[in-house]
C-alpha positions, 0 to 999 in steps of 0.5 A, spaced: 536 180 081 531 174 081 525 177 077 529 182 072 527 177 067 520 177 068 519 184 070 523 185 063 518 182 059 512 183 064 515 190 061 514 192 068 516 193 075 511 191 080 508 198 083 509 195 089 516 196 089 516 203 088 513 204 096 519 199 098 523 203 094 521 210 096 520 208 105 528 205 104 530 214 102 532 210 094 527 215 090 529 221 090 535 220 092 539 227 091 534 231 091 532 237 096 527 234 103 523 240 103 521 236 096 519 229 097 527 228 096 533 224 100 538 229 101 545 225 098 552 226 094 553 226 088 557 220 089 552 216 094 548 218 087 552 215 082 552 208 087 544 207 087 544 208 080 550 203 078 546 199 082 540 200 079 542 199 072 544 191 075 537 190 074 537 193 069 538 200 065 530 202 065 531 202 073 536 207 073 534 211 067 527 212 071 531 213 077 535 218 074 532 221 069 523 222 071 525 223 078 528 230 075 523 231 070 518 231 077 521 235 080 522 240 075 514 240 075 
């Protein structure tokens, strides 16, 4: 990932990337569409998390853990 080191040093991923991730269905993957999620089985969720972890473990953790907390609210 060309910007991973830069984002790591900044301590944040640029906020303009989150709407783009949502647009392509990466956010809420595996959560019900009625709650704003994207239907996916465990296999597809695992593949997406594996690819996101290539950027950094924080991205994968945010994607899987944080979204679960949002939906539990």
